PDB file of the backbone (N, CA, C, O) and the ligand in Angstrom, with CONECT records:
HET     ZN  A 101       1
ATOM      1  N   MET A   1       0.305  20.990 -32.372  1.00  0.00           N
ATOM      2  CA  MET A   1       0.548  19.756 -31.609  1.00  0.00           C
ATOM      3  C   MET A   1      -0.698  18.874 -31.615  1.00  0.00           C
ATOM      4  O   MET A   1      -0.629  17.664 -31.835  1.00  0.00           O
ATOM      5  N   GLN A   2      -1.850  19.526 -31.363  1.00  0.00           N
ATOM      6  CA  GLN A   2      -3.085  18.741 -31.345  1.00  0.00           C
ATOM      7  C   GLN A   2      -3.431  18.216 -32.732  1.00  0.00           C
ATOM      8  O   GLN A   2      -3.918  17.096 -32.891  1.00  0.00           O
ATOM      9  N   LYS A   3      -3.166  19.059 -33.738  1.00  0.00           N
ATOM     10  CA  LYS A   3      -3.476  18.636 -35.108  1.00  0.00           C
ATOM     11  C   LYS A   3      -2.642  17.423 -35.495  1.00  0.00           C
ATOM     12  O   LYS A   3      -3.118  16.486 -36.135  1.00  0.00           O
ATOM     13  N   LEU A   4      -1.399  17.478 -35.090  1.00  0.00           N
ATOM     14  CA  LEU A   4      -0.514  16.367 -35.399  1.00  0.00           C
ATOM     15  C   LEU A   4      -1.014  15.086 -34.744  1.00  0.00           C
ATOM     16  O   LEU A   4      -0.998  14.009 -35.339  1.00  0.00           O
ATOM     17  N   LEU A   5      -1.452  15.238 -33.514  1.00  0.00           N
ATOM     18  CA  LEU A   5      -1.948  14.086 -32.765  1.00  0.00           C
ATOM     19  C   LEU A   5      -3.175  13.497 -33.445  1.00  0.00           C
ATOM     20  O   LEU A   5      -3.323  12.280 -33.561  1.00  0.00           O
ATOM     21  N   LEU A   6      -4.055  14.398 -33.893  1.00  0.00           N
ATOM     22  CA  LEU A   6      -5.289  13.983 -34.560  1.00  0.00           C
ATOM     23  C   LEU A   6      -4.969  13.240 -35.847  1.00  0.00           C
ATOM     24  O   LEU A   6      -5.541  12.189 -36.137  1.00  0.00           O
ATOM     25  N   ALA A   7      -4.029  13.817 -36.624  1.00  0.00           N
ATOM     26  CA  ALA A   7      -3.642  13.190 -37.876  1.00  0.00           C
ATOM     27  C   ALA A   7      -3.062  11.799 -37.618  1.00  0.00           C
ATOM     28  O   ALA A   7      -3.305  10.855 -38.370  1.00  0.00           O
ATOM     29  N   LEU A   8      -2.308  11.704 -36.562  1.00  0.00           N
ATOM     30  CA  LEU A   8      -1.696  10.425 -36.208  1.00  0.00           C
ATOM     31  C   LEU A   8      -2.771   9.406 -35.834  1.00  0.00           C
ATOM     32  O   LEU A   8      -2.707   8.235 -36.208  1.00  0.00           O
ATOM     33  N   LEU A   9      -3.761   9.894 -35.081  1.00  0.00           N
ATOM     34  CA  LEU A   9      -4.859   9.031 -34.667  1.00  0.00           C
ATOM     35  C   LEU A   9      -5.629   8.519 -35.866  1.00  0.00           C
ATOM     36  O   LEU A   9      -5.971   7.339 -35.947  1.00  0.00           O
ATOM     37  N   LEU A  10      -5.904   9.446 -36.820  1.00  0.00           N
ATOM     38  CA  LEU A  10      -6.664   9.074 -38.000  1.00  0.00           C
ATOM     39  C   LEU A  10      -5.900   8.059 -38.836  1.00  0.00           C
ATOM     40  O   LEU A  10      -6.487   7.155 -39.431  1.00  0.00           O
ATOM     41  N   LEU A  11      -4.602   8.220 -38.870  1.00  0.00           N
ATOM     42  CA  LEU A  11      -3.782   7.301 -39.648  1.00  0.00           C
ATOM     43  C   LEU A  11      -3.735   5.909 -39.025  1.00  0.00           C
ATOM     44  O   LEU A  11      -3.759   4.898 -39.727  1.00  0.00           O
ATOM     45  N   THR A  12      -3.669   5.875 -37.710  1.00  0.00           N
ATOM     46  CA  THR A  12      -3.499   4.588 -37.045  1.00  0.00           C
ATOM     47  C   THR A  12      -4.821   3.933 -36.691  1.00  0.00           C
ATOM     48  O   THR A  12      -4.867   2.725 -36.460  1.00  0.00           O
ATOM     49  N   ALA A  13      -5.905   4.712 -36.645  1.00  0.00           N
ATOM     50  CA  ALA A  13      -7.196   4.164 -36.233  1.00  0.00           C
ATOM     51  C   ALA A  13      -7.641   2.955 -37.063  1.00  0.00           C
ATOM     52  O   ALA A  13      -8.019   1.935 -36.486  1.00  0.00           O
ATOM     53  N   PRO A  14      -7.609   3.038 -38.404  1.00  0.00           N
ATOM     54  CA  PRO A  14      -8.050   1.867 -39.183  1.00  0.00           C
ATOM     55  C   PRO A  14      -7.223   0.624 -38.886  1.00  0.00           C
ATOM     56  O   PRO A  14      -7.756  -0.481 -38.787  1.00  0.00           O
ATOM     57  N   ALA A  15      -5.936   0.814 -38.748  1.00  0.00           N
ATOM     58  CA  ALA A  15      -5.070  -0.319 -38.452  1.00  0.00           C
ATOM     59  C   ALA A  15      -5.419  -0.919 -37.100  1.00  0.00           C
ATOM     60  O   ALA A  15      -5.441  -2.138 -36.930  1.00  0.00           O
ATOM     61  N   LEU A  16      -5.692  -0.034 -36.136  1.00  0.00           N
ATOM     62  CA  LEU A  16      -6.036  -0.506 -34.803  1.00  0.00           C
ATOM     63  C   LEU A  16      -7.352  -1.264 -34.834  1.00  0.00           C
ATOM     64  O   LEU A  16      -7.501  -2.301 -34.187  1.00  0.00           O
ATOM     65  N   ALA A  17      -8.311  -0.733 -35.598  1.00  0.00           N
ATOM     66  CA  ALA A  17      -9.621  -1.356 -35.670  1.00  0.00           C
ATOM     67  C   ALA A  17      -9.505  -2.762 -36.251  1.00  0.00           C
ATOM     68  O   ALA A  17     -10.191  -3.689 -35.820  1.00  0.00           O
ATOM     69  N   GLN A  18      -8.624  -2.898 -37.235  1.00  0.00           N
ATOM     70  CA  GLN A  18      -8.445  -4.213 -37.836  1.00  0.00           C
ATOM     71  C   GLN A  18      -7.832  -5.199 -36.852  1.00  0.00           C
ATOM     72  O   GLN A  18      -8.197  -6.373 -36.783  1.00  0.00           O
ATOM     73  N   GLN A  19      -6.892  -4.668 -36.103  1.00  0.00           N
ATOM     74  CA  GLN A  19      -6.225  -5.536 -35.135  1.00  0.00           C
ATOM     75  C   GLN A  19      -7.174  -5.970 -34.036  1.00  0.00           C
ATOM     76  O   GLN A  19      -7.091  -7.085 -33.521  1.00  0.00           O
ATOM     77  N   ALA A  20      -8.102  -5.042 -33.678  1.00  0.00           N
ATOM     78  CA  ALA A  20      -8.995  -5.329 -32.571  1.00  0.00           C
ATOM     79  C   ALA A  20     -10.055  -6.356 -32.937  1.00  0.00           C
ATOM     80  O   ALA A  20     -10.657  -6.976 -32.060  1.00  0.00           O
ATOM     81  N   ARG A  21     -10.283  -6.538 -34.253  1.00  0.00           N
ATOM     82  CA  ARG A  21     -11.327  -7.474 -34.637  1.00  0.00           C
ATOM     83  C   ARG A  21     -10.778  -8.548 -35.581  1.00  0.00           C
ATOM     84  O   ARG A  21     -10.952  -8.464 -36.797  1.00  0.00           O
ATOM     85  N   PRO A  22     -10.145  -9.509 -35.036  1.00  0.00           N
ATOM     86  CA  PRO A  22      -9.663 -10.598 -35.894  1.00  0.00           C
ATOM     87  C   PRO A  22     -10.839 -11.420 -36.384  1.00  0.00           C
ATOM     88  O   PRO A  22     -11.862 -11.501 -35.703  1.00  0.00           O
ATOM     89  N   ALA A  23     -10.712 -12.033 -37.556  1.00  0.00           N
ATOM     90  CA  ALA A  23     -11.807 -12.788 -38.132  1.00  0.00           C
ATOM     91  C   ALA A  23     -12.302 -13.840 -37.148  1.00  0.00           C
ATOM     92  O   ALA A  23     -13.506 -13.994 -36.939  1.00  0.00           O
ATOM     93  N   LYS A  24     -11.383 -14.545 -36.561  1.00  0.00           N
ATOM     94  CA  LYS A  24     -11.785 -15.562 -35.590  1.00  0.00           C
ATOM     95  C   LYS A  24     -11.012 -15.353 -34.299  1.00  0.00           C
ATOM     96  O   LYS A  24      -9.786 -15.234 -34.298  1.00  0.00           O
ATOM     97  N   LEU A  25     -11.752 -15.313 -33.207  1.00  0.00           N
ATOM     98  CA  LEU A  25     -11.086 -15.132 -31.921  1.00  0.00           C
ATOM     99  C   LEU A  25     -10.484 -16.458 -31.473  1.00  0.00           C
ATOM    100  O   LEU A  25     -11.198 -17.446 -31.305  1.00  0.00           O
ATOM    101  N   PRO A  26      -9.191 -16.473 -31.283  1.00  0.00           N
ATOM    102  CA  PRO A  26      -8.609 -17.713 -30.761  1.00  0.00           C
ATOM    103  C   PRO A  26      -9.078 -17.937 -29.336  1.00  0.00           C
ATOM    104  O   PRO A  26      -9.195 -16.990 -28.559  1.00  0.00           O
ATOM    105  N   LYS A  27      -9.342 -19.168 -28.998  1.00  0.00           N
ATOM    106  CA  LYS A  27      -9.786 -19.450 -27.638  1.00  0.00           C
ATOM    107  C   LYS A  27      -8.613 -19.281 -26.687  1.00  0.00           C
ATOM    108  O   LYS A  27      -7.582 -19.944 -26.799  1.00  0.00           O
ATOM    109  N   ARG A  28      -8.812 -18.382 -25.762  1.00  0.00           N
ATOM    110  CA  ARG A  28      -7.730 -18.138 -24.812  1.00  0.00           C
ATOM    111  C   ARG A  28      -7.752 -19.181 -23.709  1.00  0.00           C
ATOM    112  O   ARG A  28      -8.817 -19.583 -23.239  1.00  0.00           O
ATOM    113  N   PRO A  29      -6.598 -19.602 -23.312  1.00  0.00           N
ATOM    114  CA  PRO A  29      -6.583 -20.499 -22.156  1.00  0.00           C
ATOM    115  C   PRO A  29      -7.080 -19.751 -20.927  1.00  0.00           C
ATOM    116  O   PRO A  29      -6.808 -18.562 -20.762  1.00  0.00           O
ATOM    117  N   VAL A  30      -7.800 -20.445 -20.079  1.00  0.00           N
ATOM    118  CA  VAL A  30      -8.333 -19.789 -18.879  1.00  0.00           C
ATOM    119  C   VAL A  30      -7.170 -19.347 -17.994  1.00  0.00           C
ATOM    120  O   VAL A  30      -6.284 -20.129 -17.649  1.00  0.00           O
ATOM    121  N   ALA A  31      -7.209 -18.089 -17.649  1.00  0.00           N
ATOM    122  CA  ALA A  31      -6.135 -17.547 -16.817  1.00  0.00           C
ATOM    123  C   ALA A  31      -6.107 -18.255 -15.465  1.00  0.00           C
ATOM    124  O   ALA A  31      -7.143 -18.566 -14.878  1.00  0.00           O
ATOM    125  N   ALA A  32      -4.919 -18.489 -15.006  1.00  0.00           N
ATOM    126  CA  ALA A  32      -4.782 -19.152 -13.719  1.00  0.00           C
ATOM    127  C   ALA A  32      -5.382 -18.283 -12.629  1.00  0.00           C
ATOM    128  O   ALA A  32      -5.170 -17.071 -12.587  1.00  0.00           O
ATOM    129  N   LYS A  33      -6.128 -18.921 -11.758  1.00  0.00           N
ATOM    130  CA  LYS A  33      -6.740 -18.168 -10.661  1.00  0.00           C
ATOM    131  C   LYS A  33      -5.661 -17.695  -9.694  1.00  0.00           C
ATOM    132  O   LYS A  33      -4.658 -18.374  -9.473  1.00  0.00           O
ATOM    133  N   PRO A  34      -5.890 -16.521  -9.127  1.00  0.00           N
ATOM    134  CA  PRO A  34      -4.951 -16.090  -8.075  1.00  0.00           C
ATOM    135  C   PRO A  34      -5.045 -17.027  -6.888  1.00  0.00           C
ATOM    136  O   PRO A  34      -6.042 -17.728  -6.712  1.00  0.00           O
ATOM    137  N   ALA A  35      -4.029 -17.035  -6.098  1.00  0.00           N
ATOM    138  CA  ALA A  35      -3.990 -17.941  -4.954  1.00  0.00           C
ATOM    139  C   ALA A  35      -5.293 -17.863  -4.166  1.00  0.00           C
ATOM    140  O   ALA A  35      -5.808 -16.777  -3.897  1.00  0.00           O
ATOM    141  N   ALA A  36      -5.812 -19.022  -3.805  1.00  0.00           N
ATOM    142  CA  ALA A  36      -7.077 -19.057  -3.084  1.00  0.00           C
ATOM    143  C   ALA A  36      -6.948 -18.351  -1.748  1.00  0.00           C
ATOM    144  O   ALA A  36      -6.002 -18.558  -0.988  1.00  0.00           O
ATOM    145  N   VAL A  37      -7.930 -17.515  -1.497  1.00  0.00           N
ATOM    146  CA  VAL A  37      -7.895 -16.713  -0.276  1.00  0.00           C
ATOM    147  C   VAL A  37      -9.189 -16.893   0.486  1.00  0.00           C
ATOM    148  O   VAL A  37     -10.261 -17.000  -0.111  1.00  0.00           O
ATOM    149  N   ALA A  38      -9.093 -16.928   1.778  1.00  0.00           N
ATOM    150  CA  ALA A  38     -10.272 -16.935   2.630  1.00  0.00           C
ATOM    151  C   ALA A  38     -10.210 -15.697   3.513  1.00  0.00           C
ATOM    152  O   ALA A  38      -9.186 -15.016   3.567  1.00  0.00           O
ATOM    153  N   TYR A  39     -11.303 -15.410   4.200  1.00  0.00           N
ATOM    154  CA  TYR A  39     -11.342 -14.228   5.052  1.00  0.00           C
ATOM    155  C   TYR A  39     -11.782 -14.621   6.448  1.00  0.00           C
ATOM    156  O   TYR A  39     -12.600 -15.523   6.630  1.00  0.00           O
ATOM    157  N   PHE A  40     -11.233 -13.937   7.418  1.00  0.00           N
ATOM    158  CA  PHE A  40     -11.627 -14.233   8.790  1.00  0.00           C
ATOM    159  C   PHE A  40     -11.675 -12.961   9.618  1.00  0.00           C
ATOM    160  O   PHE A  40     -11.037 -11.957   9.300  1.00  0.00           O
ATOM    161  N   CYS A  41     -12.453 -13.036  10.687  1.00  0.00           N
ATOM    162  CA  CYS A  41     -12.564 -11.907  11.603  1.00  0.00           C
ATOM    163  C   CYS A  41     -11.404 -11.998  12.590  1.00  0.00           C
ATOM    164  O   CYS A  41     -11.312 -12.935  13.383  1.00  0.00           O
ATOM    165  N   ASN A  42     -10.542 -11.025  12.522  1.00  0.00           N
ATOM    166  CA  ASN A  42      -9.320 -11.076  13.335  1.00  0.00           C
ATOM    167  C   ASN A  42      -9.590 -10.543  14.744  1.00  0.00           C
ATOM    168  O   ASN A  42      -9.074  -9.500  15.147  1.00  0.00           O
ATOM    169  N   SER A  43     -10.399 -11.278  15.462  1.00  0.00           N
ATOM    170  CA  SER A  43     -10.799 -10.813  16.788  1.00  0.00           C
ATOM    171  C   SER A  43      -9.986 -11.495  17.886  1.00  0.00           C
ATOM    172  O   SER A  43     -10.170 -11.203  19.068  1.00  0.00           O
ATOM    173  N   GLY A  44      -9.099 -12.391  17.502  1.00  0.00           N
ATOM    174  CA  GLY A  44      -8.314 -13.106  18.499  1.00  0.00           C
ATOM    175  C   GLY A  44      -8.939 -14.441  18.844  1.00  0.00           C
ATOM    176  O   GLY A  44      -8.285 -15.313  19.416  1.00  0.00           O
ATOM    177  N   ASN A  45     -10.193 -14.598  18.501  1.00  0.00           N
ATOM    178  CA  ASN A  45     -10.887 -15.862  18.751  1.00  0.00           C
ATOM    179  C   ASN A  45     -11.412 -16.378  17.413  1.00  0.00           C
ATOM    180  O   ASN A  45     -12.613 -16.376  17.145  1.00  0.00           O
ATOM    181  N   ILE A  46     -10.465 -16.821  16.584  1.00  0.00           N
ATOM    182  CA  ILE A  46     -10.813 -17.185  15.218  1.00  0.00           C
ATOM    183  C   ILE A  46     -11.349 -18.616  15.161  1.00  0.00           C
ATOM    184  O   ILE A  46     -10.668 -19.562  15.556  1.00  0.00           O
ATOM    185  N   VAL A  47     -12.528 -18.752  14.684  1.00  0.00           N
ATOM    186  CA  VAL A  47     -13.123 -20.071  14.602  1.00  0.00           C
ATOM    187  C   VAL A  47     -13.458 -20.469  13.171  1.00  0.00           C
ATOM    188  O   VAL A  47     -13.335 -21.631  12.785  1.00  0.00           O
ATOM    189  N   LYS A  48     -13.883 -19.481  12.397  1.00  0.00           N
ATOM    190  CA  LYS A  48     -14.364 -19.819  11.062  1.00  0.00           C
ATOM    191  C   LYS A  48     -13.723 -18.941  10.000  1.00  0.00           C
ATOM    192  O   LYS A  48     -13.351 -17.792  10.238  1.00  0.00           O
ATOM    193  N   TYR A  49     -13.616 -19.522   8.847  1.00  0.00           N
ATOM    194  CA  TYR A  49     -13.145 -18.723   7.717  1.00  0.00           C
ATOM    195  C   TYR A  49     -14.258 -18.601   6.689  1.00  0.00           C
ATOM    196  O   TYR A  49     -15.159 -19.438   6.625  1.00  0.00           O
ATOM    197  N   HIS A  50     -14.183 -17.557   5.894  1.00  0.00           N
ATOM    198  CA  HIS A  50     -15.255 -17.235   4.964  1.00  0.00           C
ATOM    199  C   HIS A  50     -14.734 -17.139   3.540  1.00  0.00           C
ATOM    200  O   HIS A  50     -13.564 -16.840   3.301  1.00  0.00           O
ATOM    201  N   ALA A  51     -15.630 -17.399   2.606  1.00  0.00           N
ATOM    202  CA  ALA A  51     -15.244 -17.339   1.200  1.00  0.00           C
ATOM    203  C   ALA A  51     -15.207 -15.906   0.703  1.00  0.00           C
ATOM    204  O   ALA A  51     -14.500 -15.594  -0.255  1.00  0.00           O
ATOM    205  N   SER A  52     -15.964 -15.038   1.351  1.00  0.00           N
ATOM    206  CA  SER A  52     -16.035 -13.641   0.917  1.00  0.00           C
ATOM    207  C   SER A  52     -16.006 -12.714   2.124  1.00  0.00           C
ATOM    208  O   SER A  52     -16.567 -13.035   3.172  1.00  0.00           O
ATOM    209  N   PRO A  53     -15.346 -11.553   1.978  1.00  0.00           N
ATOM    210  CA  PRO A  53     -15.309 -10.608   3.102  1.00  0.00           C
ATOM    211  C   PRO A  53     -16.674  -9.981   3.361  1.00  0.00           C
ATOM    212  O   PRO A  53     -16.883  -9.351   4.398  1.00  0.00           O
ATOM    213  N   SER A  54     -17.602 -10.150   2.426  1.00  0.00           N
ATOM    214  CA  SER A  54     -18.923  -9.562   2.619  1.00  0.00           C
ATOM    215  C   SER A  54     -19.934 -10.607   3.072  1.00  0.00           C
ATOM    216  O   SER A  54     -21.143 -10.388   3.003  1.00  0.00           O
ATOM    217  N   CYS A  55     -19.428 -11.741   3.533  1.00  0.00           N
ATOM    218  CA  CYS A  55     -20.306 -12.812   4.014  1.00  0.00           C
ATOM    219  C   CYS A  55     -21.141 -12.328   5.198  1.00  0.00           C
ATOM    220  O   CYS A  55     -20.689 -11.511   6.001  1.00  0.00           O
ATOM    221  N   ARG A  56     -22.374 -12.850   5.291  1.00  0.00           N
ATOM    222  CA  ARG A  56     -23.254 -12.468   6.391  1.00  0.00           C
ATOM    223  C   ARG A  56     -22.622 -12.819   7.738  1.00  0.00           C
ATOM    224  O   ARG A  56     -22.819 -12.120   8.732  1.00  0.00           O
ATOM    225  N   GLY A  57     -21.876 -13.888   7.751  1.00  0.00           N
ATOM    226  CA  GLY A  57     -21.258 -14.323   8.991  1.00  0.00           C
ATOM    227  C   GLY A  57     -20.188 -13.367   9.498  1.00  0.00           C
ATOM    228  O   GLY A  57     -19.773 -13.444  10.654  1.00  0.00           O
ATOM    229  N   LEU A  58     -19.751 -12.480   8.638  1.00  0.00           N
ATOM    230  CA  LEU A  58     -18.720 -11.519   9.043  1.00  0.00           C
ATOM    231  C   LEU A  58     -19.315 -10.170   9.424  1.00  0.00           C
ATOM    232  O   LEU A  58     -18.609  -9.266   9.871  1.00  0.00           O
ATOM    233  N   GLU A  59     -20.612 -10.054   9.241  1.00  0.00           N
ATOM    234  CA  GLU A  59     -21.253  -8.766   9.500  1.00  0.00           C
ATOM    235  C   GLU A  59     -21.087  -8.322  10.949  1.00  0.00           C
ATOM    236  O   GLU A  59     -20.954  -7.133  11.240  1.00  0.00           O
ATOM    237  N   ARG A  60     -21.099  -9.291  11.840  1.00  0.00           N
ATOM    238  CA  ARG A  60     -21.027  -8.915  13.250  1.00  0.00           C
ATOM    239  C   ARG A  60     -19.586  -8.719  13.725  1.00  0.00           C
ATOM    240  O   ARG A  60     -19.349  -8.381  14.885  1.00  0.00           O
ATOM    241  N   CYS A  61     -18.643  -8.933  12.834  1.00  0.00           N
ATOM    242  CA  CYS A  61     -17.243  -8.793  13.222  1.00  0.00           C
ATOM    243  C   CYS A  61     -16.925  -7.333  13.522  1.00  0.00           C
ATOM    244  O   CYS A  61     -17.075  -6.461  12.666  1.00  0.00           O
ATOM    245  N   SER A  62     -16.494  -7.089  14.723  1.00  0.00           N
ATOM    246  CA  SER A  62     -16.189  -5.701  15.103  1.00  0.00           C
ATOM    247  C   SER A  62     -14.698  -5.418  14.960  1.00  0.00           C
ATOM    248  O   SER A  62     -14.258  -4.281  15.136  1.00  0.00           O
ATOM    249  N   ASP A  63     -13.923  -6.452  14.642  1.00  0.00           N
ATOM    250  CA  ASP A  63     -12.492  -6.263  14.422  1.00  0.00           C
ATOM    251  C   ASP A  63     -12.222  -6.241  12.924  1.00  0.00           C
ATOM    252  O   ASP A  63     -13.155  -6.188  12.123  1.00  0.00           O
ATOM    253  N   THR A  64     -10.972  -6.282  12.552  1.00  0.00           N
ATOM    254  CA  THR A  64     -10.657  -6.231  11.131  1.00  0.00           C
ATOM    255  C   THR A  64     -10.918  -7.582  10.480  1.00  0.00           C
ATOM    256  O   THR A  64     -10.714  -8.635  11.085  1.00  0.00           O
ATOM    257  N   ILE A  65     -11.362  -7.527   9.264  1.00  0.00           N
ATOM    258  CA  ILE A  65     -11.544  -8.743   8.475  1.00  0.00           C
ATOM    259  C   ILE A  65     -10.308  -8.891   7.609  1.00  0.00           C
ATOM    260  O   ILE A  65     -10.048  -8.063   6.736  1.00  0.00           O
ATOM    261  N   ASP A  66      -9.561  -9.931   7.850  1.00  0.00           N
ATOM    262  CA  ASP A  66      -8.292 -10.098   7.150  1.00  0.00           C
ATOM    263  C   ASP A  66      -8.335 -11.271   6.187  1.00  0.00           C
ATOM    264  O   ASP A  66      -9.005 -12.271   6.444  1.00  0.00           O
ATOM    265  N   PRO A  67      -7.619 -11.146   5.078  1.00  0.00           N
ATOM    266  CA  PRO A  67      -7.495 -12.287   4.176  1.00  0.00           C
ATOM    267  C   PRO A  67      -6.456 -13.270   4.704  1.00  0.00           C
ATOM    268  O   PRO A  67      -5.514 -12.894   5.401  1.00  0.00           O
ATOM    269  N   ILE A  68      -6.648 -14.504   4.361  1.00  0.00           N
ATOM    270  CA  ILE A  68      -5.700 -15.544   4.790  1.00  0.00           C
ATOM    271  C   ILE A  68      -5.648 -16.586   3.684  1.00  0.00           C
ATOM    272  O   ILE A  68      -6.649 -16.821   3.007  1.00  0.00           O
ATOM    273  N   ALA A  69      -4.511 -17.201   3.497  1.00  0.00           N
ATOM    274  CA  ALA A  69      -4.412 -18.247   2.481  1.00  0.00           C
ATOM    275  C   ALA A  69      -5.401 -19.352   2.813  1.00  0.00           C
ATOM    276  O   ALA A  69      -5.495 -19.798   3.957  1.00  0.00           O
ATOM    277  N   LEU A  70      -6.125 -19.779   1.812  1.00  0.00           N
ATOM    278  CA  LEU A  70      -7.175 -20.769   2.041  1.00  0.00           C
ATOM    279  C   LEU A  70      -6.631 -22.026   2.713  1.00  0.00           C
ATOM    280  O   LEU A  70      -7.270 -22.590   3.601  1.00  0.00           O
ATOM    281  N   SER A  71      -5.463 -22.454   2.290  1.00  0.00           N
ATOM    282  CA  SER A  71      -4.910 -23.673   2.869  1.00  0.00           C
ATOM    283  C   SER A  71      -4.633 -23.492   4.368  1.00  0.00           C
ATOM    284  O   SER A  71      -4.859 -24.405   5.162  1.00  0.00           O
ATOM    285  N   THR A  72      -4.151 -22.322   4.737  1.00  0.00           N
ATOM    286  CA  THR A  72      -3.898 -22.033   6.148  1.00  0.00           C
ATOM    287  C   THR A  72      -5.214 -22.005   6.916  1.00  0.00           C
ATOM    288  O   THR A  72      -5.328 -22.549   8.014  1.00  0.00           O
ATOM    289  N   ALA A  73      -6.201 -21.357   6.309  1.00  0.00           N
ATOM    290  CA  ALA A  73      -7.514 -21.266   6.958  1.00  0.00           C
ATOM    291  C   ALA A  73      -8.090 -22.654   7.192  1.00  0.00           C
ATOM    292  O   ALA A  73      -8.629 -22.942   8.261  1.00  0.00           O
ATOM    293  N   GLN A  74      -7.971 -23.509   6.183  1.00  0.00           N
ATOM    294  CA  GLN A  74      -8.544 -24.845   6.290  1.00  0.00           C
ATOM    295  C   GLN A  74      -7.872 -25.646   7.397  1.00  0.00           C
ATOM    296  O   GLN A  74      -8.501 -26.480   8.048  1.00  0.00           O
ATOM    297  N   ALA A  75      -6.593 -25.382   7.598  1.00  0.00           N
ATOM    298  CA  ALA A  75      -5.853 -26.122   8.612  1.00  0.00           C
ATOM    299  C   ALA A  75      -6.201 -25.635  10.026  1.00  0.00           C
ATOM    300  O   ALA A  75      -6.151 -26.411  10.980  1.00  0.00           O
ATOM    301  N   ARG A  76      -6.551 -24.366  10.157  1.00  0.00           N
ATOM    302  CA  ARG A  76      -6.745 -23.780  11.486  1.00  0.00           C
ATOM    303  C   ARG A  76      -8.195 -23.556  11.877  1.00  0.00           C
ATOM    304  O   ARG A  76      -8.522 -23.527  13.063  1.00  0.00           O
ATOM    305  N   MET A  77      -9.057 -23.401  10.902  1.00  0.00           N
ATOM    306  CA  MET A  77     -10.434 -23.027  11.228  1.00  0.00           C
ATOM    307  C   MET A  77     -11.426 -23.936  10.520  1.00  0.00           C
ATOM    308  O   MET A  77     -11.074 -24.792   9.709  1.00  0.00           O
ATOM    309  N   LYS A  78     -12.660 -23.707  10.865  1.00  0.00           N
ATOM    310  CA  LYS A  78     -13.735 -24.430  10.205  1.00  0.00           C
ATOM    311  C   LYS A  78     -14.388 -23.513   9.187  1.00  0.00           C
ATOM    312  O   LYS A  78     -14.435 -22.300   9.389  1.00  0.00           O
ATOM    313  N   PRO A  79     -14.893 -24.075   8.093  1.00  0.00           N
ATOM    314  CA  PRO A  79     -15.560 -23.223   7.102  1.00  0.00           C
ATOM    315  C   PRO A  79     -16.865 -22.661   7.658  1.00  0.00           C
ATOM    316  O   PRO A  79     -17.576 -23.337   8.402  1.00  0.00           O
ATOM    317  N   CYS A  80     -17.163 -21.457   7.301  1.00  0.00           N
ATOM    318  CA  CYS A  80     -18.399 -20.811   7.707  1.00  0.00           C
ATOM    319  C   CYS A  80     -19.564 -21.535   7.044  1.00  0.00           C
ATOM    320  O   CYS A  80     -19.491 -21.904   5.871  1.00  0.00           O
ATOM    321  N   ALA A  81     -20.622 -21.732   7.793  1.00  0.00           N
ATOM    322  CA  ALA A  81     -21.776 -22.471   7.261  1.00  0.00           C
ATOM    323  C   ALA A  81     -22.572 -21.618   6.282  1.00  0.00           C
ATOM    324  O   ALA A  81     -23.300 -22.151   5.445  1.00  0.00           O
ATOM    325  N   VAL A  82     -22.442 -20.328   6.380  1.00  0.00           N
ATOM    326  CA  VAL A  82     -23.228 -19.433   5.527  1.00  0.00           C
ATOM    327  C   VAL A  82     -22.681 -19.412   4.106  1.00  0.00           C
ATOM    328  O   VAL A  82     -23.446 -19.479   3.144  1.00  0.00           O
ATOM    329  N   CYS A  83     -21.357 -19.319   3.970  1.00  0.00           N
ATOM    330  CA  CYS A  83     -20.792 -19.154   2.626  1.00  0.00           C
ATOM    331  C   CYS A  83     -20.090 -20.410   2.117  1.00  0.00           C
ATOM    332  O   CYS A  83     -19.489 -20.379   1.043  1.00  0.00           O
ATOM    333  N   HIS A  84     -20.152 -21.488   2.846  1.00  0.00           N
ATOM    334  CA  HIS A  84     -19.525 -22.713   2.350  1.00  0.00           C
ATOM    335  C   HIS A  84     -20.538 -23.860   2.247  1.00  0.00           C
ATOM    336  O   HIS A  84     -20.178 -24.967   1.845  1.00  0.00           O
TER     337      HIS A  84
HETATM  338 ZN    ZN A 101     -19.109 -16.938   5.786  1.00  0.00          ZN2+
END
């Protein structure tokens, strides 16, 4: 079984190598970014939203840090001065 697998690998390896290295790499279109997300300290007294859950402004958060859609965050909170 293993020998067969090895033989198969040896047979397909050159073909794979050729496929992996095309003469010229076509320029890929930039992948669409995932929906913009902000983070906030879910302490019940939400004032600011953050660009990253590891922002210094979130360090003191003793509650959960939750993601929120950026558009929602912008409508309800102010941007954190540290990460914005
Ligand atoms: Zn921040």
